[in-house]
MMTF fields as JSON, N, C-alpha, C and O atoms, coordinates in Angstrom:
{
  "mmtfVersion": "1.0.0",
  "mmtfProducer": "UNKNOWN",
  "numBonds": 431,
  "numAtoms": 432,
  "numGroups": 108,
  "numChains": 1,
  "numModels": 1,
  "chainsPerModel": [1],
  "groupsPerChain": [108],
  "chainIdList": ["A"],
  "bondAtomList": [4, 2, 8, 6, 12, 10, 16, 14, 20, 18, 24, 22, 28, 26, 32, 30, 36, 34, 40, 38, 44, 42, 48, 46, 52, 50, 56, 54, 60, 58, 64, 62, 68, 66, 72, 70, 76, 74, 80, 78, 84, 82, 88, 86, 92, 90, 96, 94, 100, 98, 104, 102, 108, 106, 112, 110, 116, 114, 120, 118, 124, 122, 128, 126, 132, 130, 136, 134, 140, 138, 144, 142, 148, 146, 152, 150, 156, 154, 160, 158, 164, 162, 168, 166, 172, 170, 176, 174, 180, 178, 184, 182, 188, 186, 192, 190, 196, 194, 200, 198, 204, 202, 208, 206, 212, 210, 216, 214, 220, 218, 224, 222, 228, 226, 232, 230, 236, 234, 240, 238, 244, 242, 248, 246, 252, 250, 256, 254, 260, 258, 264, 262, 268, 266, 272, 270, 276, 274, 280, 278, 284, 282, 288, 286, 292, 290, 296, 294, 300, 298, 304, 302, 308, 306, 312, 310, 316, 314, 320, 318, 324, 322, 328, 326, 332, 330, 336, 334, 340, 338, 344, 342, 348, 346, 352, 350, 356, 354, 360, 358, 364, 362, 368, 366, 372, 370, 376, 374, 380, 378, 384, 382, 388, 386, 392, 390, 396, 394, 400, 398, 404, 402, 408, 406, 412, 410, 416, 414, 420, 418, 424, 422, 428, 426],
  "bondOrderList": [1, 1, 1, 1, 1, 1, 1, 1, 1, 1, 1, 1, 1, 1, 1, 1, 1, 1, 1, 1, 1, 1, 1, 1, 1, 1, 1, 1, 1, 1, 1, 1, 1, 1, 1, 1, 1, 1, 1, 1, 1, 1, 1, 1, 1, 1, 1, 1, 1, 1, 1, 1, 1, 1, 1, 1, 1, 1, 1, 1, 1, 1, 1, 1, 1, 1, 1, 1, 1, 1, 1, 1, 1, 1, 1, 1, 1, 1, 1, 1, 1, 1, 1, 1, 1, 1, 1, 1, 1, 1, 1, 1, 1, 1, 1, 1, 1, 1, 1, 1, 1, 1, 1, 1, 1, 1, 1],
  "groupList": [{"groupName": "UNK", "atomNameList": ["N", "CA", "C", "O"], "elementList": ["N", "C", "C", "O"], "formalChargeList": [0, 0, 0, 0], "bondAtomList": [1, 0, 2, 1, 3, 2], "bondOrderList": [1, 1, 2], "singleLetterCode": "X", "chemCompType": "L-PEPTIDE LINKING"}],
  "groupTypeList": [0, 0, 0, 0, 0, 0, 0, 0, 0, 0, 0, 0, 0, 0, 0, 0, 0, 0, 0, 0, 0, 0, 0, 0, 0, 0, 0, 0, 0, 0, 0, 0, 0, 0, 0, 0, 0, 0, 0, 0, 0, 0, 0, 0, 0, 0, 0, 0, 0, 0, 0, 0, 0, 0, 0, 0, 0, 0, 0, 0, 0, 0, 0, 0, 0, 0, 0, 0, 0, 0, 0, 0, 0, 0, 0, 0, 0, 0, 0, 0, 0, 0, 0, 0, 0, 0, 0, 0, 0, 0, 0, 0, 0, 0, 0, 0, 0, 0, 0, 0, 0, 0, 0, 0, 0, 0, 0, 0],
  "groupIdList": [1, 2, 3, 4, 5, 6, 7, 8, 9, 10, 11, 12, 13, 14, 15, 16, 17, 18, 19, 20, 21, 22, 23, 24, 25, 26, 27, 28, 29, 30, 31, 32, 33, 34, 35, 36, 37, 38, 39, 40, 41, 42, 43, 44, 45, 46, 47, 48, 49, 50, 51, 52, 53, 54, 55, 56, 57, 58, 59, 60, 61, 62, 63, 64, 65, 66, 67, 68, 69, 70, 71, 72, 73, 74, 75, 76, 77, 78, 79, 80, 81, 82, 83, 84, 85, 86, 87, 88, 89, 90, 91, 92, 93, 94, 95, 96, 97, 98, 99, 100, 101, 102, 103, 104, 105, 106, 107, 108],
  "secStructList": [7, 7, 7, 5, 6, 6, 5, 7, 7, 7, 5, 7, 1, 1, 1, 7, 1, 1, 1, 1, 2, 2, 2, 2, 2, 2, 2, 2, 2, 6, 7, 7, 2, 2, 2, 2, 2, 2, 2, 2, 2, 2, 2, 2, 2, 2, 1, 6, 2, 2, 2, 2, 2, 2, 2, 2, 2, 2, 2, 1, 7, 5, 7, 7, 7, 7, 1, 7, 7, 2, 2, 2, 2, 1, 1, 7, 2, 2, 2, 2, 2, 2, 2, 2, 2, 2, 2, 2, 2, 6, 6, 1, 1, 7, 2, 2, 2, 2, 2, 2, 2, 2, 2, 2, 2, 2, 7, 7],
  "xCoordList": [0.844, 0.0, 0.883, 2.0, 0.393, 1.123, 1.044, 0.005, 2.144, 2.13, 1.17, 1.081, 0.464, -0.423, 0.025, 0.144, 0.27, 0.746, 2.027, 2.231, 2.885, 4.157, 4.056, 5.052, 2.888, 2.711, 2.357, 1.705, 2.798, 2.473, 1.692, 1.985, 0.706, -0.089, 0.761, 1.136, 1.057, 1.861, 1.232, 0.331, 1.714, 1.304, 2.089, 3.309, 1.402, 2.044, 2.887, 2.488, 4.054, 4.904, 4.796, 5.254, 4.195, 4.073, 2.646, 2.446, 1.666, 0.269, -0.385, -1.125, -0.095, -0.562, -1.147, -0.742, -2.113, -2.687, -2.385, -1.988, -2.568, -2.273, -1.143, -0.018, -1.426, -0.412, -0.133, 0.759, -0.848, -0.635, -1.434, -1.231, -2.347, -3.138, -4.042, -4.024, -4.811, -5.732, -4.975, -5.381, -3.875, -3.059, -2.48, -2.425, -2.046, -1.511, -2.561, -2.302, -3.749, -4.849, -5.218, -5.46, -5.258, -5.593, -4.539, -4.885, -3.257, -2.204, -2.313, -2.141, -2.593, -2.666, -3.801, -3.622, -4.97, -6.129, -6.3, -7.27, -5.367, -5.377, -6.692, -7.338, -7.07, -8.26, -7.864, -6.748, -8.762, -8.52, -8.455, -9.363, -7.401, -7.286, -8.421, -8.739, -9.031, -10.145, -11.318, -12.001, -11.552, -12.637, -12.373, -13.291, -11.135, -10.792, -10.948, -11.454, -10.516, -10.646, -12.114, -12.483, -12.942, -14.377, -14.965, -15.787, -14.551, -15.047, -14.656, -15.454, -13.459, -13.046, -13.817, -14.151, -14.105, -14.896, -16.302, -16.829, -16.911, -18.247, -18.189, -19.078, -17.148, -16.982, -16.786, -17.26, -16.086, -15.885, -17.202, -17.469, -18.015, -19.306, -20.274, -21.133, -20.135, -21.037, -20.573, -21.348, -19.298, -18.848, -17.383, -16.585, -16.999, -15.657, -14.535, -13.414, -14.793, -13.787, -12.53, -11.428, -12.657, -11.485, -10.664, -9.437, -11.34, -10.657, -9.926, -8.77, -10.588, -9.986, -8.762, -7.732, -8.866, -7.742, -6.564, -5.423, -6.843, -5.781, -5.094, -3.87, -5.873, -5.297, -4.427, -3.319, -4.925, -4.139, -2.878, -1.842, -2.942, -1.781, -0.691, 0.492, -1.087, -0.126, 0.364, 1.552, -0.528, -0.218, 0.526, 1.464, 0.129, 0.725, 2.149, 2.402, 3.082, 4.445, 4.515, 3.691, 5.505, 5.731, 6.244, 7.125, 5.696, 6.128, 7.44, 7.965, 7.963, 9.217, 8.965, 7.91, 9.934, 9.839, 10.392, 11.48, 9.645, 10.086, 9.139, 8.165, 9.41, 8.509, 7.159, 7.074, 6.092, 4.766, 4.702, 5.234, 4.054, 3.905, 2.66, 1.93, 2.428, 1.217, -0.017, -1.067, 0.099, -1.041, -1.41, -2.592, -0.4, -0.704, -1.146, -1.908, -0.683, -1.046, -2.41, -3.005, -2.908, -4.21, -4.162, -5.19, -2.973, -2.81, -1.602, -0.718, -1.575, -0.421, 0.603, 0.215, 1.905, 2.922, 2.763, 3.007, 2.358, 2.2, 1.11, 1.235, 0.057, -1.014, -0.514, -0.878, 0.318, 0.859, 1.81, 1.83, 2.592, 3.497, 2.678, 3.027, 1.596, 0.738, 0.17, 0.12, -0.247, -0.769, 0.32, 0.069, 1.538, 2.657, 2.957, 3.252, 2.886, 3.116, 2.051, 2.351, 0.809, -0.259, -0.011, -0.228, 0.439, 0.744, 1.907, 1.912, 2.896, 4.015, 3.533, 3.963, 2.638, 2.098, 1.334, 1.331, 0.688, -0.033, 0.879, 0.432, 2.142, 3.097, 3.05, 3.555, 2.452, 2.33, 3.584, 3.842, 4.371, 5.615, 6.72, 6.456, 7.966, 9.109, 9.551, 9.096, 10.453, 10.995, 11.79, 11.761, 12.495, 13.259, 12.332, 12.63, 11.215, 10.248, 9.631, 9.443, 9.322, 8.782, 9.793, 9.43, 11.053, 12.089, 12.22, 12.381, 12.152, 12.259, 11.078, 11.259, 9.886, 8.702, 8.842, 8.569, 9.265, 9.453, 10.474, 10.247, 11.604, 12.633, 12.177, 12.52, 11.413, 10.919, 9.91, 9.947, 9.009, 7.919, 8.271, 7.828, 9.033, 9.297, 10.709, 11.025, 11.562, 12.931, 13.737, 14.675, 13.382, 14.058, 15.307, 16.026],
  "yCoordList": [-1.183, 0.0, 1.239, 1.216, 2.282, 3.528, 4.21, 4.17, 4.84, 5.528, 6.705, 7.442, 6.875, 8.008, 8.699, 8.067, 9.994, 10.765, 10.173, 10.185, 9.659, 9.108, 7.722, 7.205, 7.104, 5.758, 4.792, 5.155, 3.547, 2.506, 1.414, 1.094, 0.849, -0.228, -1.491, -2.026, -1.959, -3.164, -4.012, -3.563, -5.25, -6.097, -5.658, -5.508, -5.455, -4.999, -6.114, -7.278, -5.738, -6.696, -6.535, -7.397, -5.439, -5.189, -5.367, -5.599, -5.263, -5.36, -6.464, -6.197, -7.706, -8.821, -9.912, -10.106, -10.619, -11.793, -13.034, -14.066, -12.941, -14.062, -13.649, -14.129, -12.782, -12.381, -10.89, -10.442, -10.107, -8.67, -7.871, -6.665, -8.531, -7.843, -6.792, -5.63, -7.18, -6.238, -5.125, -3.963, -5.481, -4.467, -3.47, -2.274, -3.949, -3.055, -2.121, -0.938, -2.656, -1.819, -0.767, 0.394, -1.182, -0.244, 0.852, 2.017, 0.499, 1.505, 2.475, 3.682, 1.959, 2.778, 3.8, 4.966, 3.349, 4.242, 4.888, 5.614, 4.636, 5.231, 4.952, 5.864, 3.67, 3.228, 2.125, 1.607, 1.774, 0.716, -0.637, -0.967, -1.421, -2.713, -3.675, -4.558, -3.516, -4.389, -4.197, -5.159, -2.969, -2.708, -3.398, -3.949, -3.367, -4.017, -5.529, -6.188, -6.076, -7.526, -7.952, -8.979, -7.161, -7.473, -7.425, -8.269, -6.447, -6.357, -7.592, -8.085, -8.094, -9.299, -10.527, -11.392, -10.618, -11.754, -11.703, -12.724, -10.52, -10.383, -10.728, -11.399, -10.269, -10.592, -12.086, -12.632, -12.74, -14.185, -14.93, -15.907, -14.471, -15.117, -14.829, -15.653, -13.671, -13.287, -13.81, -13.836, -14.228, -14.765, -14.583, -15.481, -13.424, -13.307, -12.95, -12.692, -12.926, -12.495, -13.339, -12.789, -14.669, -15.543, -15.366, -15.285, -15.308, -15.151, -13.804, -13.744, -12.738, -11.415, -11.372, -10.812, -11.957, -11.979, -12.726, -12.271, -13.867, -14.653, -13.908, -13.948, -13.23, -12.452, -11.324, -11.099, -10.618, -9.53, -10.057, -9.394, -11.23, -11.846, -12.069, -11.863, -12.483, -12.761, -11.463, -11.332, -10.52, -9.323, -8.259, -7.648, -8.029, -6.947, -7.3, -8.409, -6.361, -6.63, -6.575, -5.939, -7.247, -7.248, -5.876, -5.318, -5.338, -4.031, -4.138, -5.232, -2.996, -2.978, -3.265, -2.932, -3.882, -4.17, -2.97, -2.486, -2.494, -1.34, -1.09, -1.822, -0.061, 0.246, 0.686, 1.286, 0.391, 0.804, 2.31, 3.058, 2.752, 4.18, 4.69, 3.925, 5.979, 6.555, 5.946, 5.857, 5.519, 4.924, 3.576, 3.243, 2.778, 1.457, 1.502, 0.645, 2.48, 2.533, 3.167, 2.987, 3.894, 4.531, 5.841, 6.499, 6.237, 7.491, 8.221, 7.615, 9.505, 10.286, 10.199, 10.092, 10.242, 10.132, 11.172, 10.872, 12.39, 13.428, 13.052, 13.347, 12.414, 11.991, 10.897, 10.874, 9.989, 8.919, 9.498, 9.036, 10.498, 11.146, 11.856, 11.811, 12.505, 13.183, 12.18, 12.463, 11.035, 9.995, 9.521, 9.316, 9.346, 8.93, 9.992, 9.658, 11.268, 12.343, 12.347, 12.599, 12.07, 11.982, 10.81, 10.931, 9.685, 8.521, 8.843, 8.409, 9.602, 10.007, 10.913, 10.77, 11.846, 12.771, 12.024, 12.439, 10.922, 10.107, 9.146, 8.459, 9.084, 8.201, 6.759, 5.859, 6.535, 5.169, 4.703, 3.502, 5.65, 5.294, 6.197, 7.282, 5.743, 6.507, 7.534, 7.521, 8.425, 9.436, 8.77, 9.232, 7.693, 6.971, 6.367, 6.406, 5.812, 5.238, 6.33, 6.131, 7.481, 8.596, 9.06, 9.304, 9.181, 9.593, 8.578, 8.967, 7.281, 6.249, 6.317, 6.162, 6.547, 6.666, 7.872, 7.78, 9.004, 10.198, 9.954, 10.317, 9.334, 9.106, 8.102, 8.248, 7.093, 6.103, 6.705, 6.427, 7.53, 8.041, 9.328, 9.531, 10.162, 11.473, 11.595, 12.576, 10.607, 10.677, 11.734, 12.291, 12.022, 13.054, 12.494, 13.206],
  "zCoordList": [0.0, 0.0, 0.0, 0.518, -0.565, -0.594, 0.761, 1.42, 1.184, 2.472, 2.47, 1.488, 3.559, 3.754, 5.036, 6.085, 4.94, 6.091, 6.662, 7.875, 5.799, 6.252, 6.857, 7.365, 6.82, 7.385, 6.278, 5.298, 6.447, 5.491, 6.214, 7.365, 5.542, 6.121, 6.15, 5.107, 7.356, 7.557, 8.645, 9.354, 8.774, 9.891, 11.12, 11.059, 12.222, 13.453, 14.056, 14.066, 14.557, 15.251, 16.763, 17.512, 17.214, 18.648, 19.16, 20.352, 18.294, 18.699, 17.87, 16.923, 18.247, 17.444, 18.321, 19.467, 17.747, 18.4, 17.561, 18.103, 16.248, 15.356, 14.416, 14.555, 13.48, 12.502, 12.516, 11.796, 13.296, 13.362, 12.349, 12.215, 11.627, 10.61, 11.258, 10.853, 12.235, 12.889, 13.607, 13.562, 14.27, 14.937, 13.956, 14.245, 12.794, 11.77, 11.208, 10.992, 10.972, 10.474, 11.525, 11.193, 12.786, 13.861, 13.982, 14.18, 13.865, 13.932, 12.75, 12.92, 11.581, 10.376, 10.451, 10.1, 10.912, 10.987, 12.348, 12.567, 13.278, 14.617, 15.352, 15.869, 15.386, 16.112, 17.084, 17.023, 17.963, 18.933, 18.213, 17.451, 18.44, 17.757, 18.097, 17.301, 19.261, 19.627, 18.677, 18.328, 18.26, 17.316, 15.976, 15.369, 15.521, 14.258, 14.394, 13.485, 15.524, 15.747, 15.783, 15.213, 16.45, 16.502, 15.096, 14.739, 14.297, 12.922, 12.123, 11.325, 12.321, 11.605, 12.08, 11.27, 13.37, 13.873, 13.288, 12.845, 13.284, 12.695, 11.209, 10.686, 10.54, 9.13, 8.891, 7.895, 9.81, 9.681, 9.862, 9.163, 10.791, 11.012, 9.868, 9.555, 9.253, 8.169, 6.809, 5.853, 6.725, 5.44, 5.133, 5.4, 4.568, 3.985, 4.967, 4.528, 6.254, 7.223, 7.224, 7.224, 7.226, 7.23, 5.956, 6.005, 4.834, 3.556, 3.5, 3.082, 3.915, 3.909, 4.819, 4.443, 6.01, 6.944, 6.324, 6.404, 5.709, 5.08, 3.954, 3.834, 3.13, 2.031, 2.58, 2.093, 3.588, 4.176, 4.846, 4.806, 5.458, 6.088, 5.038, 5.312, 3.853, 2.788, 2.132, 1.839, 1.904, 1.119, 1.926, 1.413, 3.17, 3.953, 4.368, 4.838, 4.196, 4.655, 6.175, 6.833, 6.706, 8.154, 8.559, 7.905, 9.631, 10.126, 10.871, 11.08, 11.268, 12.011, 13.473, 14.012, 14.108, 15.538, 16.271, 15.958, 17.241, 18.006, 19.15, 19.322, 19.938, 21.043, 20.516, 19.445, 21.266, 20.824, 20.651, 21.471, 19.59, 19.346, 20.05, 20.68, 19.939, 20.518, 19.875, 20.512, 18.596, 17.898, 18.489, 18.572, 18.91, 19.435, 20.879, 21.327, 21.602, 23.007, 23.231, 24.294, 22.263, 22.405, 23.171, 23.33, 23.654, 24.386, 23.829, 23.224, 24.037, 23.645, 24.771, 25.934, 24.461, 25.506, 26.612, 27.781, 26.258, 27.279, 28.279, 29.467, 27.817, 28.731, 29.665, 30.841, 29.155, 29.994, 31.04, 32.181, 30.661, 31.617, 32.702, 33.882, 32.294, 33.28, 34.287, 35.484, 33.813, 34.706, 35.661, 36.849, 35.129, 35.988, 37.039, 38.186, 36.662, 37.63, 38.72, 39.887, 38.337, 39.339, 40.289, 41.495, 39.753, 40.605, 41.537, 42.689, 41.052, 41.892, 43.02, 44.164, 42.693, 43.693, 44.784, 45.943, 44.408, 45.402, 46.145, 47.063, 45.768, 46.426, 45.935, 46.606, 44.779, 44.254, 43.528, 43.445, 42.999, 42.332, 42.851, 43.37, 42.708, 43.211, 42.168, 41.024, 42.596, 41.691, 40.569, 39.428, 40.888, 39.866, 38.816, 37.622, 39.259, 38.32, 37.431, 36.231, 38.036, 37.262, 36.217, 35.066, 36.61, 35.669, 34.529, 33.373, 34.845, 33.821, 32.847, 31.639, 33.363, 32.508, 31.596, 30.399, 32.15, 31.321, 30.211, 29.057, 30.575, 29.557, 28.496, 27.323, 28.894, 27.931, 26.962, 25.764, 27.486, 26.658, 25.911, 24.78, 26.513, 25.916, 25.358, 24.685, 25.63, 25.145, 25.858, 25.287, 27.112, 27.897, 28.504, 29.206]
}
């Protein structure tokens, strides 16, 4: 598939259950992978879902292996850092853990 907005439709290597087809579609369209999986199950029960999944498994290239992006996690990194800061304020995580989360998500 041709890249759209700098992204190419690939099979996900980080968000996969069987072959990464649904995870890749979810990453590409920035939607929850569970919704894509449910759509494929409904499609399988209604008819062409298994065939479509198999064709996409063969046709879609394997994506790159790497840390989950904001698209796969369903949240933006800044929102995750804010949640970690709130947990730190409540005393649920240490300063070292907060620093590690910030560096992992924001590259600080």
